N, C-alpha and C positions, 0 to 999 in steps of 0.2 A: 151198558152196551152202547157203543158209539160207532157210527160209520162216517168216514171222511172221504169226500170226493176230491179229486185233483185232476188237472190236465185240461181244463177248460180254457177259453180265451176267444180271441178274435181271429177269424180265418176267412180268406176269400172264397167265393163260390168255386167248387171243384177241389178245394183243399181237403186236408185230413187232420184229424185230431184223435188222440187216444185218451179216454177218460179212465181213471183208476178209482176203485172203491176199496178202501182199506178198513179193516176192523180193529177196534181197540177194546180190549177187555174180554173178548170172546173169540172163539174160532168160527169161521164161516162154513166150515165143513158140513155142518148139519142143517144148513139153511139153503133154501132156494133164494137166489138173488135176482132181483129185477132192476132194470133201468127205466126210469120214467122221465117225462119232460112236461114242462108247463110254460106255455107262451102267455104273454100278457093278454088278459081278457078271455083266456081259454081254460078249459078243464085240464087237469093233469091226465096224461095219457101214457099207457104202457108202451115202451119201445122194444124191450127185449128181456128175456129171462133165461136163466140157466139153472139146471137141476143141481142137487147136492153133489152128485158125482161128476157133473160136467158133461154127462153123456147126451143130455137132451137140451136143446135150445129152442127158443121161440122168438119170433120177430113180428112187429107190426108190418102190415103190407107196405106202408110208406117208406120203410127202411130196408126192406129185404134186398139183398144183393149189395148193399152199401155199408151196412153195419155188421160187426161181428162181435159177439160176446164170448168171453173166455174166462177161465179162472185158474189161478196158480195156488194150489193148496199150501205149498211150502212157504209162500209169501203171504198167505192169508188175504189175498187180493183178487178182486174181480175187475176185468177190463172191458171197455167198450171201444173197439176200434171203429172209427167213422171215416169213410172215404167218400169222395165225390159229394161233398157237403153242399147243401142248397140253402138259399135264404130262409126257406120255410122250416129248416131245422133249428133256427134260432129259438132258444128257450133256456130256462133254467133246468138243468138235468139233475136228477136225484137217483141215488141207489138206495135200495131197500132190501130187507131180509124177511123171508117168510119161513116160519117154523113148520107150517103145514098148510098146503094149498091144494085145492081140488082141481082135477083136470078141467080146463076151460076157464080157469080164474088166473092163469099165470101172468097175465098182463093186466090184471085188475088191481088197482091201488088198495082196495079193501082187503085183499088177501095178505097184505104185508104188515108186519108188526113193528119193524124198526126202520127208521129213515135217517139218511144223512141230511146235512143242511142245505145241500144243493150247490151247484156251480153253474155259472153263466157260460153259455156257448153262443157266440154271435157270428153269423155267416153274412158277410157284407163286403162290398168293394171298398 
C-alpha cells in the first residue's frame, strides 16, 4: 500500500498550491484520508480530512476558509487546494489513510494507518 504526494513547492505569500495524494496498489474508496503537516521543531498536526464518501470534511482552525480537501474516486486521488498561503503554512505535508477512525480523531495522526513520504511546501518571498 503506497501513498504518493505531489504538487508541493515554493510559493509567495498569498499564493496557491494544490497538493495531490495518489494511491498505488489499493483503492482509496474505503479509507478516510487526512492531510497533515510538520514544520521543523514542531509536532505533526492535522490539517484536513475527508470521509470515505467525500460527504464530510474537517479542517484545522488555522486553515479554515483557505484550504479545501476533495477526492476524485475515478482517479483514486485526494486533493488539498490551498489558497492565500502564509509563511506559517511552511511545512512538510503528508497524506494518510485511515481504515477506521472514531469521531473526534479525524485530525489525529494516531488514527491513520498508512502514510505517504511527504512533500515540502515553502511559503516565502
